[in-house]
C-alpha positions in Angstrom: 54.8 -17.4 -38.1 50.5 -18.1 -37.5 48.5 -17.6 -40.3 46.6 -14.0 -40.8 43.3 -15.8 -39.7 44.2 -17.1 -36.9 45.8 -14.1 -35.5 42.5 -12.1 -36.3 40.2 -14.6 -34.3 42.6 -15.1 -31.6 42.5 -11.2 -31.2 38.5 -11.4 -31.3 38.2 -14.1 -28.4 40.6 -11.7 -26.5 38.1 -8.9 -27.0 35.2 -10.8 -26.2 37.1 -12.0 -22.8 37.5 -8.7 -22.0 34.5 -6.6 -23.3 32.6 -9.4 -20.8 35.0 -8.8 -17.9 34.4 -4.8 -18.1 30.5 -5.2 -18.7 30.0 -7.1 -15.4 28.8 -4.2 -12.9 29.9 -6.4 -10.1 29.8 -10.1 -8.9 26.3 -11.7 -9.6 25.0 -8.7 -11.0 23.8 -9.5 -14.7 25.0 -5.9 -16.9 21.4 -6.4 -18.3 19.8 -4.7 -14.8 20.1 -1.3 -14.5 20.1 0.3 -11.2 22.4 -1.7 -9.5 25.9 -0.9 -8.7 28.5 -2.3 -6.4 27.6 0.6 -3.9 23.9 1.4 -5.0 20.2 0.3 -5.4 18.1 2.7 -6.9 14.5 2.2 -6.8 11.9 4.6 -7.7 8.0 5.2 -6.9 5.1 7.7 -7.8 3.3 9.2 -5.3 0.9 12.4 -5.0 3.3 15.3 -3.6 0.5 17.6 -4.5 -3.3 18.1 -5.0 -5.9 16.6 -2.7 -4.3 13.5 -1.9 -1.1 14.6 -0.7 -1.6 13.4 2.7 -0.5 10.1 1.0 3.1 11.4 0.3 3.4 10.7 4.1 4.1 7.1 3.2 7.1 7.7 0.9 8.6 9.7 3.8 7.9 6.8 6.1 10.0 4.3 3.3 12.6 6.9 2.7 13.0 7.5 7.1 13.5 3.5 6.9 15.9 3.3 3.9 18.0 6.3 5.3 18.0 4.3 8.9 19.2 1.3 7.1 21.9 3.2 5.1 23.2 5.1 7.9 22.7 2.5 10.9 23.2 -0.7 9.0 25.7 -0.2 6.2 23.1 -0.6 3.6 21.9 -4.0 2.1 24.8 -6.4 1.5 26.9 -3.3 1.5 24.8 -1.1 -1.1 23.1 1.9 -0.3 19.4 2.5 -1.0 18.2 5.4 -3.3 14.7 6.2 -3.3 13.8 8.4 -6.0 10.1 9.6 -5.6 7.9 11.0 -8.2 4.7 13.5 -7.9 1.9 12.4 -10.4 -0.7 14.4 -8.2 -2.5 11.2 -7.8 -4.1 11.7 -11.4 -3.4 8.6 -13.4 -3.0 10.0 -16.6 0.0 11.5 -15.2 1.4 8.5 -13.8 2.8 6.8 -17.2 5.6 9.7 -17.5 6.3 9.6 -14.3 7.1 5.6 -14.8 8.5 6.2 -18.2 11.2 8.8 -16.5 11.8 6.5 -13.5 13.0 3.7 -16.3 14.5 5.3 -18.6 15.7 8.7 -17.3 16.8 7.5 -13.6 17.4 3.5 -14.6 16.0 2.4 -11.6 16.2 -1.3 -10.8 12.6 -1.7 -9.2 9.5 0.2 -8.3 8.2 0.2 -4.7 4.8 1.6 -3.1 3.6 3.5 -6.1 0.4 4.8 -4.9 -3.4 4.4 -6.3 -5.0 1.7 -7.9 -5.9 3.6 -11.4 -2.5 5.1 -11.3 -0.7 1.4 -11.0 -3.2 -0.2 -13.3 -2.1 2.9 -16.1 1.4 1.6 -15.9 1.6 -1.8 -15.2 1.8 -3.0 -18.5 4.5 -0.6 -19.3 6.3 -1.9 -16.2 5.8 -5.7 -17.0 6.8 -5.0 -20.9 10.2 -3.8 -19.2 10.6 -6.4 -16.6 10.9 -3.6 -14.2 9.6 -5.3 -10.5 6.8 -3.1 -9.4 6.9 -4.0 -5.8 3.9 -3.7 -2.9 2.2 -1.2 -4.7 0.4 1.1 -1.8 -3.2 -0.3 -3.0 -5.5 -2.7 -2.1 -7.1 -3.8 -4.8 -7.9 -7.7 -5.8 -6.1 -7.7 -9.0 -2.6 -7.5 -7.7 -3.1 -10.9 -6.4 -5.4 -12.4 -8.7 -4.0 -11.2 -11.7 -0.3 -12.3 -11.1 0.1 -14.7 -14.1 -1.0 -11.7 -16.6 1.5 -9.2 -14.5 4.4 -11.2 -12.7 6.1 -8.1 -12.1 3.4 -6.5 -10.4 2.7 -7.3 -6.6 0.5 -5.5 -3.4 1.3 -6.1 0.0 -1.4 -4.8 2.1 -4.9 -6.7 2.6 -7.3 -6.5 -0.5 -10.6 -4.7 -0.6 -12.2 -7.3 -1.4 -11.0 -9.2 1.6 -11.9 -6.0 3.7 -15.1 -5.2 2.6 -15.9 -9.2 2.7 -15.4 -9.1 6.6 -17.5 -6.2 7.0 -20.7 -7.7 5.0 -20.4 -11.0 7.2 -20.4 -9.0 10.2 -23.5 -7.3 9.5 -25.4 -10.3 8.5 -24.3 -12.4 11.1 -24.7 -9.3 13.7 -27.7 -6.8 11.8 -29.3 -8.8 9.6 -32.5 -6.0 9.1 -29.8 -3.1 8.6 -30.8 -0.9 5.5 -27.4 0.0 3.7 -26.0 2.9 2.3 -22.6 2.9 0.3 -20.6 6.0 -0.5 -17.3 4.8 -2.9 -14.8 6.3 -4.7 -15.8 6.2 -8.6 -12.8 3.8 -9.8 -10.9 0.6 -9.6 -10.5 1.2 -6.0 -13.8 2.3 -4.9 -15.2 -0.2 -7.2 -13.1 -3.2 -5.9 -14.4 -3.0 -2.2 -18.4 -2.2 -3.2 -18.2 -5.5 -5.4 -16.6 -7.4 -3.0 -19.2 -6.2 -0.5 -22.2 -7.0 -3.0 -20.5 -10.7 -3.5 -20.3 -11.4 0.1 -24.0 -10.5 0.8 -24.8 -12.9 -1.7 -28.8 -13.2 -1.5 -28.6 -10.6 1.2 -28.0 -7.5 -1.3 -31.2 -6.0 -1.0 -29.8 -4.9 2.4 -28.5 -2.1 0.0 -30.7 0.7 -0.3 -28.5 3.3 -1.5 -25.5 4.0 -3.2 -23.5 7.1 -4.2 -20.1 8.0 -5.5 -17.6 10.5 -6.3 -14.5 10.8 -8.5 -10.8 11.7 -7.2 -10.1 15.0 -7.4 -13.8 16.8 -7.0 -14.7 19.1 -3.9 -14.7 16.9 -0.6 -17.8 18.4 0.6 -20.0 15.0 0.5 -23.3 17.0 1.6 -25.4 16.4 -1.8 -24.2 12.2 -1.3 -25.2 12.3 2.5 -28.5 13.8 1.7 -29.1 11.3 -0.7 -28.2 8.7 1.3 -29.9 9.9 4.5 -33.5 9.9 2.5 -33.1 6.4 1.8 -33.7 5.5 5.4 -30.7 3.7 5.3 -29.5 3.2 9.3 -25.8 2.1 8.4 -23.6 3.2 6.5 -20.6 1.6 4.6 -17.7 4.0 3.3 -15.2 3.5 0.7 -13.5 6.7 0.4 -10.0 8.3 1.3 -9.4 10.5 4.6 -10.8 13.8 3.5 -14.0 12.7 1.9 -14.9 9.8 4.5 -14.1 12.8 7.2 -16.6 15.3 5.1 -19.3 12.4 4.8 -19.3 11.6 8.6 -19.4 15.0 9.3 -22.1 16.1 7.1 -24.3 13.1 8.4 -23.9 14.3 11.8 -25.0 17.9 10.7 -28.1 16.7 9.0 -28.9 14.4 12.0 -28.2 11.1 10.6 -26.9 8.7 12.6 -26.2 5.4 11.1 -23.6 2.7 12.4 -20.8 3.3 10.4 -18.5 0.4 8.7 -15.1 2.7 7.6 -12.5 1.5 5.0 -9.0 0.9 6.5 -7.9 3.4 4.0 -9.4 6.3 5.7 -9.0 4.8 9.2 -6.3 6.8 10.2 -6.8 7.9 14.3 -5.5 11.6 13.5 -8.5 11.9 10.7 -11.3 11.1 13.5 -9.5 12.8 16.2 -9.8 15.8 14.0 -13.4 15.2 13.0 -14.3 14.9 16.6 -12.9 18.4 17.6 -14.3 19.8 14.3 -17.8 18.8 15.7 -17.0 19.3 19.4 -17.7 16.0 20.6 -17.3 12.4 19.7 -20.8 10.8 18.9 -20.4 10.9 15.1 -17.6 8.6 15.5 -18.3 6.1 18.7 -19.1 2.7 17.6 -17.6 3.1 13.9 -15.7 -0.3 12.9 -13.1 -0.6 10.7 -10.3 -3.2 10.5 -6.1 -2.6 11.0 -3.1 -4.5 10.1 -0.4 -2.5 11.6 0.6 -0.8 15.0 -1.0 2.6 16.3 1.3 4.8 17.4 -2.0 7.0 18.9 -2.9 3.7 20.8 -2.3 3.4 24.5 -1.9 -0.5 24.4 1.1 0.3 21.7 2.7 3.1 24.1 6.0 1.0 25.4 5.9 -1.6 22.6 9.2 -2.5 20.6 8.4 -1.6 17.7 6.3 1.7 18.1 9.5 2.8 19.7 11.7 1.9 17.2 9.2 3.4 14.7 9.3 7.0 16.6 13.6 6.5 17.1 13.7 6.6 13.4 11.4 9.0 12.8 13.4 11.5 15.2 16.4 11.1 13.3 15.0 10.6 9.9 11.7 11.2 9.4 12.2 14.7 7.3 8.5 16.0 9.1 6.6 12.5 9.2 4.4 13.0 12.4 4.5 10.2 15.3 0.3 10.1 14.8 0.4 9.8 11.2 -0.6 6.0 10.5 0.5 6.6 6.6 4.0 7.4 8.2 3.8 3.5 9.9 2.3 1.9 6.8 5.6 3.6 4.6 8.2 2.2 7.2 6.2 -1.1 7.3 6.0 -1.6 3.5 9.9 -0.6 3.3 10.7 -3.5 5.8 9.6 -6.2 3.1 11.8 -4.4 0.7 14.6 -4.4 2.6 14.0 -8.0 3.6 13.5 -9.2 0.0 16.7 -7.1 -0.9 18.9 -8.8 1.8 17.8 -12.1 0.7 18.4 -11.7 -2.7 22.1 -11.6 -1.6 24.8 -11.9 -4.6 22.0 -12.7 -6.5 20.3 -9.4 -7.0 18.6 -9.3 -10.3 15.4 -8.0 -11.1 14.0 -11.7 -12.0 15.0 -13.1 -8.5 13.8 -10.5 -6.4 10.5 -10.8 -7.9 10.5 -14.3 -7.0 11.2 -13.8 -3.9 8.5 -11.2 -3.1 5.8 -13.0 -5.0 6.6 -16.8 -3.9 9.2 -16.7 -1.0 8.0 -14.1 1.5 7.9 -15.5 5.3 7.9 -12.4 7.6 6.9 -12.7 11.4 9.3 -10.3 12.3 8.0 -7.2 10.8 8.4 -4.5 13.8 5.0 -2.4 12.7 2.5 -5.1 11.6 0.4 -6.4 14.2 1.2 -9.5 16.6 -0.2 -12.6 14.8 0.0 -11.1 11.3 2.2 -13.2 8.6 3.5 -11.6 5.9 3.8 -14.5 3.6 3.7 -15.4 -0.5 4.0 -18.6 -2.2 3.0 -19.9 -5.8 -0.5 -20.1 -5.0 -0.8 -17.1 -2.6 -0.3 -13.9 -4.0 -1.8 -11.9 -1.1 1.1 -10.6 1.3 -1.0 -9.4 3.8 -4.8 -11.4 4.1 -5.6 -11.0 7.7 -6.9 -8.1 9.3 -7.8 -7.4 13.0 -11.5 -5.6 13.4 -11.5 -2.4 15.6 -14.2 -0.1 17.0 -14.2 3.9 18.0 -14.4 4.4 21.4 -14.0 8.0 22.3 -10.6 8.7 20.8 -9.3 6.0 19.8 -9.8 2.3 18.2 -10.0 -0.7 20.1 -9.7 -4.1 18.8 -12.7 -6.5 19.1 -13.2 -10.4 18.3 -10.1 -12.2 16.6 -7.7 -11.7 13.6 -9.4 -12.6 10.4 -8.1 -14.1 7.5 -9.8 -13.5 4.3 -7.5 -15.2 2.2 -6.0 -18.4 3.7 -3.3 -19.9 1.9 
């Protein structure tokens, strides 16, 4: 008859094996990574569903439409349905930390995706990285997501960064209009300051071309009349706008009303075709906008050049079925769907090794997409161990009558 100690040891060993078998969510999924079951992948995001920046909610709607399409028509990702939980932080970085904790502690998401706003994401990246929760493809072009990757390995951007974009405009002005007198309007937070500093650094010894700088705070009334009056009085003949759509539209409209007619450079954050068509409609003609320069990396459903483009047609078909109010013409719907394509790509590539660490490794170092159906031809979505900026290329564009037209060649601000 076995000794009592031996019987207890055997029972203990059996219970350890039984416990280990019972704790496995599914093959290849570690029990320590929440948000994944044999049938679901739960991800989350924070967006302004309310407040002055609520137009950005279209990004989440575009992403949700694509996830629904993948779930219903493609069987999900490797047999799992994507459950995308979106919480409202009102574009207020003081509210974002509570929403982040809700996603991680209450919703138990596997990862977050598309979280909107530079100051908002800066307010929570310490938390997400401490929790080792992937903060994938944040919807902000701050350069910090790429340059500070070693410190924040679980946080990654996607779109071209503001420094890269501002550098393109600065170099263009120096090369083509070296006697310009430049006025700057920027949002007074990490987003606006990033673009402004990138612009100044790119001007280098020509920084004296800047004769005026004005700013506003997110959440301020959108009337930019006082800022425009200051810039007009400076004698500036060139106007670089680093602002979100409502503030940008107000600035350009007030410049026109005041009789100030500078050459305008518009950051791509506010380059939505619908925004500028609305300005034209309100003032009664296109003169405030004609010749305005910006940049893009996504296809524009408002551009006749893409009327029969296969990617735009697919985008419209998906919105028809699953758009939940997203309008064809809304460039933020395009952006959300394009971002979501890359998330699905990463999850597919993770396969049976769907862990948080593997998803971060793929996103930050192994992306190589040339088939995103909404990204401009010639622009690649890629990352490597030395290149943490998924998109670093931009096509310069110029406003003509009622639409954007490309000019020049695609430029890479951070080759690698």
